[in-house]
C-alpha positions in Angstrom: 135.8 76.6 95.7 133.2 77.1 92.7 133.0 80.8 93.3 136.5 81.6 93.4 136.9 79.7 89.9 134.1 82.0 88.6 135.6 85.4 89.8 138.9 84.1 88.4 137.5 83.1 85.0 135.4 86.5 85.5 138.9 88.5 85.7 140.5 86.6 83.0 137.9 87.6 80.7 138.0 91.1 81.7 141.6 91.2 81.2 141.4 89.8 77.7 138.3 92.4 76.9 140.8 95.1 78.3 143.6 93.8 75.8 141.5 93.6 73.0 139.9 96.9 73.5 143.4 98.5 73.8 144.6 96.5 70.8 141.7 98.0 68.8 142.0 101.7 70.0 146.3 102.0 69.7 146.0 101.9 65.6 142.9 104.2 65.6 145.4 106.4 67.8 148.2 105.9 65.6 146.4 107.1 62.7 144.9 110.0 64.2 148.2 111.1 65.0 149.4 110.7 61.8 146.8 112.8 60.0 147.0 115.4 62.8 147.8 119.2 61.5 150.3 120.6 64.0 149.1 124.2 65.3 151.5 126.0 63.7 150.4 124.9 60.6 147.0 126.1 60.9 145.6 129.7 60.6 142.8 131.5 62.4 139.7 131.9 60.3 138.9 135.4 59.6 135.4 136.3 58.8 134.1 137.3 55.4 132.9 140.6 55.8 132.8 141.5 52.0 128.9 141.2 52.0 128.7 144.3 54.2 130.4 146.4 51.8 127.0 146.7 49.3 124.9 147.8 52.0 
């Protein structure tokens, strides 16, 4: 019986840890989504080759 109680409390502890991780993770994901720049608003970088003109 003692082993079953240990496993039950271990499982409960893991569930609590998982819930805490998810609770901490969600605000970070929300912030990242809020700060994300949509691909349509970005431009492709164009290399600056002006330095080659003088050669």
